[in-house]
ROLUMGU-717383 format. One line per 2 residues: number of its first residue (from 0); their letters; for each residue y, z, x of C-alpha. Coordinates in pm, 1 decimal. Layout:
! residues N
NUM = a = Y Z X; ...
This chain:
! residues 573
0 = mw = 2117.7 20539.9 -11492.9; 2080.8 20888.8 -11460.9
2 = ry = 1836.6 20832.6 -11243.1; 1973.1 20638.3 -10989.9
4 = lr = 2322.0 20863.0 -11016.7; 2157.2 21167.7 -10909.5
6 = sv = 1974.1 21015.2 -10666.8; 2273.7 20860.3 -10488.7
8 = lw = 2453.2 21224.7 -10520.5; 2169.8 21375.5 -10363.8
10 = ka = 2173.5 21099.4 -10069.9; 2565.2 21214.6 -10061.3
12 = kl = 2496.9 21594.8 -10013.8; 2281.3 21485.4 -9700.1
14 = ir = 2529.7 21282.4 -9532.1; 2797.7 21565.7 -9560.0
16 = gv = 2528.7 21823.3 -9469.8; 2494.2 21619.7 -9118.8
18 = fn = 2889.6 21527.2 -9071.4; 2951.5 21968.2 -9157.7
20 = ta = 2728.3 22013.0 -8926.9; 2831.3 21747.6 -8638.6
22 = qs = 3180.9 21848.0 -8640.8; 3186.3 22248.0 -8793.3
24 = vn = 3204.6 22552.2 -8546.0; 2883.8 22744.4 -8444.5
26 = td = 3077.5 23004.6 -8347.8; 2650.8 23207.0 -8214.5
28 = kf = 2684.7 23290.5 -7868.4; 2342.6 23154.6 -7746.8
30 = is = 2404.3 23328.9 -7394.7; 2698.2 23530.3 -7240.5
32 = ng = 2752.1 23467.8 -6840.5; 3077.8 23457.5 -6801.2
34 = pc = 3263.6 23166.4 -6713.0; 3069.6 23040.0 -6477.6
36 = ss = 2665.5 23130.2 -6489.2; 2551.4 23364.4 -6233.9
38 = vs = 2130.8 23327.1 -6268.2; 2019.3 23179.1 -5917.1
40 = gn = 1769.0 22884.8 -5913.0; 1740.8 22604.8 -6022.1
42 = kw = 1682.0 22715.4 -6417.0; 1948.0 22562.5 -6674.0
44 = vr = 2097.4 22840.8 -6825.9; 2193.0 22692.3 -7214.2
46 = ps = 2549.6 22761.5 -7259.8; 2791.7 22996.8 -7447.5
48 = gf = 3019.3 22846.2 -7663.2; 3011.9 22683.8 -7963.4
50 = at = 2730.5 22395.5 -8121.2; 2808.8 22035.4 -8241.6
52 = gl = 2525.6 21983.7 -8414.7; 2447.4 21727.9 -8133.1
54 = kt = 2158.2 21642.5 -7854.7; 2188.7 21531.0 -7574.4
56 = fn = 1955.2 21453.7 -7270.3; 2038.4 21635.4 -7001.6
58 = sl = 1956.1 21536.6 -6626.9; 1965.6 21874.7 -6553.2
60 = tk = 1621.2 21938.4 -6738.8; 1540.0 21624.0 -6807.5
62 = qk = 1506.5 21649.7 -7172.1; 1712.2 21681.0 -7417.0
64 = ep = 1893.0 21930.5 -7503.5; 2189.1 22102.0 -7777.0
66 = li = 2501.4 21984.0 -7737.2; 2736.1 22319.5 -7666.3
68 = lk = 3095.5 22355.2 -7510.9; 3324.9 22567.9 -7433.3
70 = re = 3559.6 22555.9 -7629.6; 3594.3 22452.6 -8062.5
72 = rv = 3560.5 22097.7 -8050.7; 3689.0 22032.0 -7752.0
74 = at = 3481.5 21860.7 -7453.0; 3585.8 21834.4 -7019.1
76 = wy = 3370.6 21561.4 -6914.1; 3465.4 21461.8 -6558.9
78 = sc = 3267.6 21085.2 -6390.9; 3304.8 20910.8 -6069.6
80 = gp = 3497.2 20641.9 -6021.1; 3529.3 20307.5 -5808.6
82 = tv = 3506.0 20368.6 -5474.7; 3828.2 20045.6 -5452.6
84 = yd = 3706.2 19744.7 -5171.9; 3577.8 19528.1 -5381.2
86 = ha = 3595.7 19333.1 -5713.9; 3419.2 19511.1 -6001.5
88 = hl = 3109.6 19396.4 -6099.4; 2933.6 19363.4 -6455.5
90 = gh = 2670.2 19662.7 -6265.1; 3031.8 19878.3 -6317.4
92 = ac = 3141.9 19751.1 -6643.1; 2784.1 19842.6 -6793.7
94 = sy = 2819.0 20213.8 -6670.6; 3196.0 20218.5 -6798.9
96 = vr = 3153.8 20101.5 -7095.1; 2836.9 20283.5 -7198.6
98 = fd = 2991.5 20609.3 -7164.8; 3342.4 20487.4 -7301.9
100 = il = 3101.7 20430.9 -7671.6; 2936.2 20809.7 -7610.4
102 = qr = 3269.6 20947.9 -7604.8; 3432.8 20739.3 -7867.2
104 = il = 3111.3 20906.1 -8022.5; 3250.3 21206.4 -8006.2
106 = sr = 3658.4 21182.8 -8068.2; 3587.2 20922.7 -8392.4
108 = lf = 3275.5 21049.5 -8507.7; 3226.1 21396.3 -8437.2
110 = gi = 3613.4 21509.7 -8408.7; 3538.2 21623.8 -8064.8
112 = tv = 3824.0 21587.6 -7829.3; 3754.9 21435.3 -7537.7
114 = ih = 3997.8 21541.4 -7203.0; 3776.6 21237.1 -6912.1
116 = am = 3876.3 21306.9 -6561.7; 3859.9 20964.5 -6252.8
118 = vi = 3870.9 20970.8 -5976.0; 3904.5 20682.8 -5724.3
120 = td = 3822.1 20650.5 -5404.7; 4123.9 20527.2 -5181.6
122 = id = 3925.7 20634.6 -4863.0; 3606.7 20506.4 -4786.6
124 = dk = 3399.3 20363.4 -4490.5; 3355.4 20065.2 -4715.0
126 = ii = 3704.2 20035.3 -4768.2; 3799.0 20051.8 -4415.9
128 = kr = 3595.8 19824.7 -4275.2; 3733.6 19588.2 -4554.4
130 = sw = 4113.5 19647.0 -4405.7; 3976.3 19541.2 -4060.5
132 = ee = 3822.0 19280.2 -4208.1; 4163.3 19147.5 -4408.4
134 = nv = 4354.6 19275.6 -4069.8; 4576.5 19490.4 -4355.5
136 = sp = 4561.6 19818.7 -4432.4; 4360.9 19989.1 -4611.7
138 = tt = 4609.1 20122.1 -4863.7; 4665.7 19772.5 -4980.2
140 = ia = 4219.5 19755.2 -4955.1; 4245.8 20009.3 -5222.3
142 = tv = 4594.3 19917.2 -5448.9; 4485.5 19557.3 -5443.1
144 = ye = 4136.3 19662.9 -5591.1; 4277.2 19987.0 -5787.7
146 = de = 4496.9 19747.0 -5994.3; 4192.9 19536.6 -6028.4
148 = fk = 3975.5 19778.7 -6187.0; 4228.7 19947.0 -6413.7
150 = rd = 4266.7 19589.2 -6572.6; 3894.9 19496.4 -6556.0
152 = ml = 3888.1 19818.5 -6799.4; 4124.6 19742.7 -7001.0
154 = sl = 4027.5 19367.6 -7030.7; 3689.1 19552.7 -7165.0
156 = kv = 3825.5 19750.9 -7401.2; 3715.6 20087.6 -7182.8
158 = ip = 3977.2 20389.7 -7274.9; 4141.8 20516.8 -6981.2
160 = pa = 4106.0 20845.9 -6877.6; 4366.8 21102.2 -6924.7
162 = vy = 4457.9 21142.6 -6623.9; 4314.5 20897.1 -6291.9
164 = lr = 4325.8 21088.0 -6003.6; 4304.4 20956.0 -5610.4
166 = vt = 4164.0 21116.6 -5340.6; 4467.3 20982.4 -5110.1
168 = en = 4692.8 21227.7 -5271.5; 4465.3 21520.8 -5328.2
170 = vh = 4365.5 21590.7 -4929.2; 4510.7 21903.1 -4899.0
172 = hi = 4355.2 22035.2 -5242.2; 3983.5 21928.6 -5035.2
174 = va = 4084.0 22122.3 -4738.3; 4116.2 22412.3 -4886.7
176 = fi = 3772.1 22391.7 -5079.3; 3661.5 22364.1 -4777.2
178 = eg = 3779.4 22626.0 -4621.8; 3723.8 22799.2 -4922.1
180 = ii = 3315.1 22697.4 -4896.9; 3350.9 22799.9 -4511.9
182 = kn = 3444.6 23141.1 -4650.7; 3165.3 23229.0 -4944.2
184 = gh = 2909.7 23135.7 -4558.6; 2807.9 22804.9 -4674.8
186 = ay = 2941.4 22548.1 -4449.0; 3055.2 22544.7 -4097.6
188 = at = 3212.8 22357.9 -3843.4; 3093.8 22158.0 -3515.6
190 = ke = 3242.7 22120.3 -3160.6; 3351.8 21763.1 -3272.6
192 = gd = 3551.4 21877.5 -3566.1; 3276.2 21756.0 -3869.1
194 = vy = 3289.8 21995.6 -4085.7; 2893.7 22018.1 -4289.6
196 = fd = 2734.4 22158.8 -4583.4; 2471.6 22449.3 -4493.9
198 = iq = 2134.4 22350.7 -4773.6; 1951.1 22662.2 -4616.3
200 = si = 2250.3 22911.3 -4729.3; 2202.1 22837.5 -5055.6
202 = gd = 1775.8 22841.7 -5039.6; 1609.9 22741.9 -5370.3
204 = ry = 1910.7 22597.7 -5531.7; 1942.2 22250.9 -5402.9
206 = gk = 1714.6 21980.8 -5578.5; 1832.2 22022.3 -5914.6
208 = fv = 1783.7 21547.2 -5873.7; 1525.9 21542.1 -5692.5
210 = ga = 1243.5 21294.2 -5859.5; 1545.1 21129.0 -6004.4
212 = vd = 1538.7 20864.4 -5729.5; 1416.2 20887.3 -5435.8
214 = sq = 1552.2 21170.6 -5188.1; 1686.7 21138.6 -4799.7
216 = ge = 1872.1 21308.0 -4577.9; 2213.4 21147.7 -4468.5
218 = pg = 2275.3 21080.5 -4133.7; 2556.8 21262.8 -3911.5
220 = st = 2615.9 21501.4 -3640.6; 2317.3 21601.6 -3372.1
222 = nk = 2419.8 21935.0 -3407.6; 2339.4 21986.4 -3801.7
224 = rd = 2112.2 22272.2 -3878.6; 1961.6 22092.7 -4135.4
226 = sr = 1851.0 21714.8 -4189.3; 1968.7 21792.1 -4557.6
228 = df = 2325.7 21932.2 -4475.2; 2576.6 21669.3 -4542.3
230 = al = 2935.4 21627.6 -4427.0; 3228.0 21797.1 -4620.3
232 = wk = 3513.6 21664.6 -4286.6; 3437.0 21463.1 -4073.9
234 = qs = 3668.4 21338.9 -3770.3; 3787.0 21010.8 -3745.5
236 = kp = 3778.8 20759.9 -3525.9; 3975.5 20601.6 -3333.8
238 = qe = 4257.2 20330.8 -3555.8; 4055.2 20504.7 -3826.7
240 = py = 4358.3 20727.8 -4106.3; 4295.2 21052.6 -4073.7
242 = we = 4472.1 21402.5 -4214.5; 4531.2 21758.8 -3997.1
244 = sp = 4327.4 22018.8 -4065.3; 4223.9 22342.2 -3880.6
246 = wg = 3922.7 22157.1 -3738.4; 4133.1 21885.0 -3622.3
248 = rg = 4197.2 21544.6 -3792.8; 3972.8 21376.3 -3959.2
250 = rp = 3908.8 21265.3 -4330.2; 3718.2 21390.6 -4646.5
252 = gw = 3335.4 21371.0 -4641.5; 3208.3 21144.4 -4940.2
254 = hi = 3151.0 21421.0 -5180.6; 3351.8 21666.8 -5145.7
256 = ec = 3676.4 21531.1 -5325.8; 3457.4 21505.6 -5683.6
258 = st = 3417.3 21873.2 -5650.2; 3768.8 21950.3 -5515.2
260 = ia = 3912.2 21694.4 -5802.3; 3716.0 21808.2 -6114.8
262 = ss = 3781.5 22178.2 -6092.1; 4177.2 22100.8 -5955.1
264 = vf = 4133.4 21972.0 -6341.8; 3861.2 22173.1 -6522.4
266 = gs = 3850.0 22525.1 -6316.8; 3508.0 22627.1 -6215.0
268 = ql = 3310.9 22559.2 -6558.6; 3251.7 22197.8 -6656.7
270 = di = 3153.5 22024.1 -6995.7; 3012.8 21676.2 -6934.3
272 = hs = 2951.5 21503.7 -6571.8; 2812.4 21142.5 -6601.1
274 = gg = 2802.5 20825.9 -6405.0; 2537.7 20561.3 -6243.7
276 = id = 2182.9 20706.5 -6244.6; 2177.0 20645.4 -5898.0
278 = la = 2468.0 20907.4 -5810.8; 2218.8 21144.1 -5942.5
280 = fp = 2104.4 21178.2 -5568.2; 2290.8 21275.7 -5371.6
282 = hh = 2600.9 21240.3 -5464.1; 2576.8 21458.6 -5738.0
284 = en = 2296.2 21682.6 -5617.1; 2535.5 21740.6 -5356.5
286 = ev = 2864.8 21830.6 -5633.1; 2645.0 22023.9 -5733.9
288 = aq = 2558.0 22262.8 -5450.9; 2948.4 22280.8 -5325.4
290 = se = 3102.9 22379.9 -5630.2; 2862.8 22614.9 -5717.2
292 = ay = 2912.4 22746.8 -5327.5; 3309.9 22766.2 -5375.2
294 = hq = 3281.7 22906.2 -5728.8; 2987.7 23121.9 -5657.8
296 = cg = 2844.7 23094.4 -5997.5; 2519.2 22897.2 -6102.1
298 = qw = 2605.0 22630.9 -6318.6; 2931.7 22496.9 -6225.0
300 = an = 2864.0 22178.0 -6509.2; 2642.4 22249.6 -6809.4
302 = yf = 2535.7 21862.2 -6868.4; 2472.2 21575.9 -6647.0
304 = lh = 2462.8 21263.8 -6829.0; 2310.8 20889.3 -6608.1
306 = sg = 2419.7 20517.3 -6734.6; 2062.9 20336.7 -6655.3
308 = hl = 2126.6 20034.4 -6373.5; 2189.3 19636.3 -6480.8
310 = hl = 1928.5 19379.4 -6341.0; 1955.4 19043.5 -6406.3
312 = kg = 1682.7 18938.0 -6599.5; 1384.3 18895.9 -6296.7
314 = sa = 1469.4 19125.5 -6048.0; 1406.7 19434.1 -6001.4
316 = ek = 1703.5 19461.9 -5814.7; 2045.6 19643.4 -5948.2
318 = ms = 2354.9 19468.1 -5950.4; 2540.0 19579.8 -5682.6
320 = ks = 2782.5 19419.0 -5416.1; 2580.8 19497.9 -5139.1
322 = lk = 2278.1 19281.0 -5219.8; 2503.1 19033.4 -5307.9
324 = ny = 2371.6 18969.9 -5660.2; 2652.3 19046.8 -5902.4
326 = vt = 2856.9 18855.5 -6155.8; 3286.8 18976.9 -6170.7
328 = ik = 3403.0 19099.0 -6419.8; 3672.8 18845.9 -6429.7
330 = df = 3417.1 18550.0 -6409.1; 3206.4 18737.0 -6703.9
332 = lq = 3500.1 18704.2 -6947.3; 3570.3 18306.0 -6920.6
334 = sy = 3248.7 18359.9 -7101.7; 3221.0 18629.6 -7328.6
336 = sa = 3394.2 18818.1 -7481.8; 3449.9 19212.9 -7471.9
338 = se = 3325.7 19259.9 -7810.1; 2994.9 19043.9 -7747.1
340 = fr = 2958.9 19318.2 -7407.5; 2992.1 19636.5 -7577.6
342 = mf = 2672.8 19481.2 -7814.3; 2496.6 19415.0 -7519.3
344 = cl = 2554.0 19775.9 -7435.2; 2502.3 19882.4 -7757.8
346 = lt = 2146.7 19729.1 -7808.0; 2012.9 19905.6 -7557.2
348 = ky = 2008.6 20344.3 -7490.6; 2298.4 20368.7 -7253.2
350 = rs = 2019.6 20537.3 -7012.4; 1787.1 20273.5 -7004.5
352 = ai = 1793.2 20016.8 -6735.8; 1900.1 19695.7 -6938.3
354 = dy = 1805.5 19354.2 -6844.4; 2156.3 19093.5 -6811.9
356 = se = 2069.7 18695.2 -6903.0; 2226.5 18410.7 -7088.2
358 = ss = 1856.8 18521.5 -7354.0; 2055.6 18874.0 -7394.0
360 = ml = 2413.6 18738.8 -7414.3; 2283.9 18543.0 -7686.7
362 = ea = 2128.5 18789.1 -7885.8; 2438.2 19023.9 -7868.7
364 = rt = 2673.5 18732.8 -8006.8; 2427.8 18599.4 -8230.4
366 = sl = 2395.2 18964.6 -8404.9; 2837.7 19046.6 -8373.8
368 = gt = 2793.3 18629.4 -8576.0; 2568.7 18786.7 -8809.7
370 = is = 2743.6 19047.9 -8891.2; 3102.2 18874.2 -8919.5
372 = tf = 2916.1 18610.6 -9207.7; 2805.8 18849.7 -9403.4
374 = ih = 3168.9 18988.6 -9427.0; 3361.9 18652.6 -9486.3
376 = da = 3071.1 18589.9 -9766.1; 3158.7 18912.1 -9904.3
378 = ka = 3510.9 18902.8 -9925.7; 3487.5 18499.6 -10127.2
380 = ym = 3247.6 18653.5 -10320.6; 3514.4 18934.1 -10367.5
382 = kg = 3808.7 18680.3 -10417.7; 3545.1 18497.8 -10698.8
384 = ql = 3508.5 18234.8 -10426.8; 3206.0 18277.2 -10393.3
386 = qc = 3010.4 18287.3 -10770.7; 2652.4 18429.6 -10708.9
388 = tp = 2334.1 18541.6 -10935.8; 2397.7 18905.8 -11083.2
390 = vq = 2360.6 19176.8 -10835.2; 2175.1 19469.2 -10832.4
392 = ea = 2517.3 19716.7 -10708.7; 2264.9 20049.0 -10763.8
394 = vl = 2057.4 19940.3 -10524.0; 2304.3 19839.5 -10239.3
396 = we = 2574.8 20188.0 -10331.3; 2183.6 20362.9 -10200.2
398 = rl = 2135.4 20112.0 -9903.7; 2501.4 20212.6 -9817.5
400 = ae = 2396.0 20597.0 -9851.0; 2094.3 20578.9 -9658.7
402 = tk = 2313.9 20356.9 -9386.4; 2582.5 20616.4 -9369.4
404 = ys = 2296.8 20913.7 -9312.9; 2105.3 20713.1 -9114.1
406 = vv = 2352.6 20606.5 -8850.0; 2510.2 21019.7 -8813.2
408 = na = 2150.9 21107.4 -8785.8; 2063.6 20865.2 -8436.4
410 = la = 2410.9 20893.0 -8265.9; 2386.1 21323.2 -8270.9
412 = dd = 2035.2 21244.0 -8152.9; 2081.7 21140.9 -7750.4
414 = fd = 2441.0 20850.9 -7924.0; 2124.2 20665.9 -7986.2
416 = tp = 2346.4 20364.3 -8046.5; 2002.2 20077.1 -8114.1
418 = ra = 1931.1 20282.9 -8358.2; 2242.1 20286.8 -8504.5
420 = is = 2323.4 19944.1 -8461.4; 1949.2 19824.9 -8630.8
422 = av = 2053.7 20042.1 -8976.5; 2386.5 19885.2 -8976.2
424 = mn = 2189.0 19532.4 -8926.4; 1941.7 19609.6 -9213.7
426 = lv = 2232.8 19724.9 -9448.8; 2376.6 19350.1 -9335.2
428 = yh = 2028.2 19142.1 -9422.0; 2032.4 19385.3 -9795.2
430 = gn = 2412.4 19251.8 -9873.8; 2297.8 18906.3 -9778.8
432 = cq = 1950.6 18887.6 -10004.4; 2235.3 19016.4 -10296.7
434 = lq = 2490.6 18700.6 -10216.1; 2265.9 18399.7 -10372.8
436 = pv = 2503.3 18150.6 -10405.2; 2472.5 17933.4 -10775.8
438 = sk = 2738.5 17628.8 -10935.8; 2835.5 17818.4 -11233.7
440 = sd = 2796.1 18227.8 -11319.7; 3016.2 18212.6 -11638.7
442 = gv = 2969.8 18564.0 -11822.0; 2812.7 18643.9 -11514.0
444 = ar = 2925.6 19055.9 -11454.3; 2998.8 19132.0 -11129.7
446 = sp = 3023.4 19384.8 -10855.1; 3275.8 19355.1 -10587.3
448 = av = 3323.1 19686.8 -10564.6; 3003.8 19813.9 -10383.2
450 = fg = 3084.1 19481.8 -10092.5; 3379.3 19598.7 -10046.4
452 = am = 3256.3 19938.6 -9949.5; 2989.7 19783.9 -9721.0
454 = vs = 3280.2 19646.6 -9520.3; 3497.2 19890.9 -9508.4
456 = yi = 3235.7 20177.0 -9360.6; 3061.9 19812.0 -9118.9
458 = rd = 3435.7 19787.9 -9011.9; 3459.8 20098.7 -8936.5
460 = vl = 3171.6 20229.2 -8776.5; 3188.6 19908.1 -8518.1
462 = dv = 3572.2 20036.4 -8438.2; 3356.3 20376.1 -8327.1
464 = fg = 3187.6 20157.6 -8092.3; 3513.6 19973.5 -7964.5
466 = id = 3478.4 19632.2 -8178.3; 3723.1 19500.7 -8310.7
468 = ll = 3650.0 19284.2 -8606.6; 3968.5 19158.0 -8694.1
470 = hi = 3942.8 18976.9 -8308.6; 3532.4 18838.3 -8328.9
472 = ke = 3676.9 18506.9 -8289.5; 3752.4 18552.5 -7952.8
474 = ad = 3416.5 18418.3 -7808.4; 3551.0 18091.9 -7997.4
476 = vi = 3890.9 18139.1 -7798.3; 3703.5 18224.0 -7473.7
478 = ss = 3442.7 17899.7 -7480.2; 3726.5 17695.9 -7536.7
480 = cg = 3935.3 17820.1 -7269.9; 3825.1 17574.9 -6985.0
482 = sl = 3910.1 17263.2 -7197.1; 4285.1 17417.2 -7251.1
484 = eg = 4360.3 17504.4 -6916.9; 4264.9 17154.0 -6834.7
486 = iv = 4497.1 17029.3 -7102.7; 4764.3 17283.2 -6972.2
488 = ek = 4789.7 17183.4 -6598.8; 4734.0 16830.6 -6695.2
490 = lt = 5048.2 16844.1 -6898.0; 5194.1 17135.3 -6654.9
492 = hf = 5138.7 16844.4 -6344.1; 5281.1 16541.3 -6541.4
494 = rs = 5613.3 16787.1 -6658.6; 5627.2 16856.0 -6241.1
496 = ev = 5657.0 16478.0 -6099.8; 5900.4 16410.6 -6448.9
498 = ra = 6098.3 16740.3 -6312.0; 6119.3 16580.1 -5931.8
500 = fa = 6172.8 16277.3 -6011.8; 6520.4 16423.5 -6201.7
502 = la = 6609.5 16570.2 -5946.1; 6616.1 16381.7 -5702.8
504 = rq = 6941.5 16380.5 -5510.0; 7185.5 16014.6 -5513.0
506 = dg = 7229.4 15884.7 -5163.4; 7628.3 15832.9 -5166.3
508 = pi = 7861.3 16152.0 -5294.2; 7942.4 16277.8 -5630.9
510 = ag = 8285.5 16131.0 -5765.1; 8489.5 16383.7 -5672.3
512 = sp = 8270.2 16573.5 -5459.2; 8293.6 16346.4 -5110.4
514 = nk = 8049.1 16631.5 -4939.5; 7814.4 16652.9 -5257.1
516 = lg = 7507.5 16514.6 -5320.6; 7438.0 16465.6 -5704.7
518 = ly = 7160.4 16410.4 -6002.4; 7186.7 16032.5 -6135.6
520 = pe = 7342.6 16082.1 -6438.7; 7095.6 15912.6 -6676.4
522 = ri = 6790.3 16108.1 -6549.1; 6946.0 16476.2 -6680.3
524 = pl = 6814.8 16424.6 -7051.2; 6483.3 16451.6 -6824.1
526 = lk = 6528.1 16777.4 -6742.5; 6683.4 16894.8 -7055.1
528 = ac = 6408.8 16754.3 -7216.9; 6164.6 16968.8 -6943.5
530 = di = 6359.0 17214.9 -6997.8; 6255.5 17202.1 -7408.8
532 = lr = 5920.2 17196.1 -7389.6; 5887.3 17467.4 -7135.2
534 = sd = 6107.1 17680.5 -7417.5; 5891.2 17543.2 -7673.6
536 = la = 5534.4 17575.4 -7557.5; 5649.1 17985.0 -7490.0
538 = pl = 5574.1 18118.8 -7854.3; 5242.3 17928.9 -7837.0
540 = gv = 5120.6 18109.1 -7512.0; 5208.1 17865.0 -7259.5
542 = li = 5467.2 18017.7 -6996.7; 5554.3 17786.4 -6715.8
544 = kd = 5780.8 17855.7 -6474.8; 5980.4 17714.5 -6202.3
546 = rg = 6054.8 17722.1 -5883.4; 6294.0 17475.9 -5700.1
548 = at = 6077.0 17135.2 -5749.9; 5723.4 17265.0 -5844.2
550 = st = 5623.4 17442.6 -6108.8; 5339.2 17689.6 -6236.1
552 = we = 5185.5 17851.1 -6600.4; 4961.0 18083.7 -6764.0
554 = lt = 4841.5 18139.4 -7111.1; 4960.4 18492.8 -7224.7
556 = qg = 4845.3 18683.0 -7490.0; 5151.0 18640.9 -7756.5
558 = kp = 5495.1 18543.5 -7715.6; 5725.2 18652.2 -7412.8
560 = sq = 6105.3 18855.8 -7451.6; 6375.0 18570.3 -7411.1
562 = rg = 6543.0 18835.4 -7190.6; 6247.3 18821.1 -6973.4
564 = qd = 6156.7 18454.8 -6955.4; 6528.3 18395.9 -6863.5
566 = kd = 6486.3 18633.0 -6564.4; 6154.4 18433.7 -6479.1
568 = qe = 6315.9 18061.1 -6497.4; 6546.2 17881.0 -6267.7
570 = ts = 6723.2 17677.9 -6499.9; 6630.9 17279.1 -6455.9
572 = s = 6958.5 17182.9 -6575.4
C-alpha cells in the first residue's frame, strides 16, 4: 500500500511540475532587440519575453522553437480570414477548427490569454466578378457570405476572435501604411496609378518561406522593376469599386490589408500569425516584407503557424472552390456533428495534410462513441446499477496520473493532439477492462470515486478541445433530421390545406355587412385548431409561421419567446 502511495505522489509531483512549467513566467531575457528586432537577413531571432514551457513548429525556421511571448501569459495572434465571395467549405473549416483547438489549449490548459484578430476580405477580384455574375453590388455579395461564414464558425463551435476587421473599413489606414513604405524607400508608384513593393530594396531579406510551396512572381504592370514586385495599390478599372488615394482612384492589393490591419491592432510586434500552408507563399512572405519595411525592423511576427491541407481521400489536390471539389460546411453538418469534426481534426497533427472520407469520419465517430459508452458505464457503476468484479483501484489511479502527465506533455510539444487523444483512449481502455459485469456482487468492495475522477478528467480534456460530451448524442439527432424534416414538411402542408379550406370566403355577403364577404362560420373551429397546433409545436422546436394563406416552418434549438412568436405570426382566426 505504501509503495502505491509513494508512486502516486511521485506521479502527482511530476504532473504539477509540467503545469508549473507551462504556466509559470520565465523572466530570463534570451535576447534584447527592442520592440522590433533590427537584425538583418533571414536569420530568426529568439524573442525577448516570457517562456511558456511549450514548443511549436515555426515556419520561419522550419523547426520546433520554444514559444516565448512578449507579455506574461498573453499571446497576440493574427489570422487571415476568408475572402467572402462564396460558401465556406470543409477545407476552410479544417484550418479554422484546428487553430481554434490550439488557442483553446493555450488559454484553457496553459493559462495564456489569446488576443485574436481576424481580417475579413470584403473587396477582391473574385468578389467583384461574382457581383457581376449575380448583378448585385460587391457589398451585397460580401455581406451575404460574411454572415454565412460567421454562422458556420459558430455551428462548428469556433470561438470568435476578439475582433473581426473588414478591409473596406480600413482603406484609409491602408493608404497611410503604403505611404509609410514609400517614404522608407521600399515601394514605388507607376504612371498608371499602381503602387508596387520594391523587392530589390530589401536585399536578401525576401524568401523566408520559399520552399514551403512553389514560388513565382505575380502578374502585373510591365513597368514593374522586378518580376517579383507585388501590388500594394491597384488602379481601378471601369465599373469596379474604388477609393481616392495620392496615386489616383483604386483599391488595395491582396497582401497589404493583413499587414495594415495586424499592425493597427498589435503595433510593430506580433507573437503568432496563422493560416493555411497555401498562404505561406506569396501571401505571408509578402506580408512579412511590407510589414518589416514599414516598421523598419528585422522581425515583425515571431512565429508563423501553418495548417495542412484537407484532401478528399484518393485525391492529391486540396479541397478548394476553384477545383469544385468541396463539401460545404452546411451540407457536412447534415450528416455529422461539430464534435465529430473536431475529433476528426484532433486525430491528425494540425500542420499535417488530412484526408477526408467516410471511413475517417467513422473513425472519429467511433472514438467519441467509445468514450461516451465508457462514461455511461462508469456512471452506472457509480450509481450501483452496474455490478462488477472487484476493481483494481490502485491501478486506475496510477493510469489516471500517467494520462494527465502524458496529455500535458503531448500538448506542450507542438500541440500534439493525436498523442493526447491516444493517451485518453488508453485510459478509457483500462477503465473498460475493470468494468467486468457480473450477475451478483454481494459483499464485493466497490470503488466509485476513481471512476468519478476518470469521468471528470476526460470531460475536462475534451472540453479544452471544444468537445461537449453532454451533447455527444447530437449526431444521432442530426442523422435522423432528414426523416424529421420530411414529417414536418408533410404536416405543415396538410395544415396549410386545412387553413386554405377554412379561409375560403363565402359567395354571399355577411349578415349585417352587405359589402363584405366573410368566412364560413362552421369552418372557424378548423382555424382555431391550426393555431393550437402551431402553438403546441413551437416548444418542441418546430416553428410554423403563417403568411396569409401560406405557411413556412423551421426547426429551432429551443422554445422561441412568445413575444417574438406573436410578432412574426399572422393570427389565423
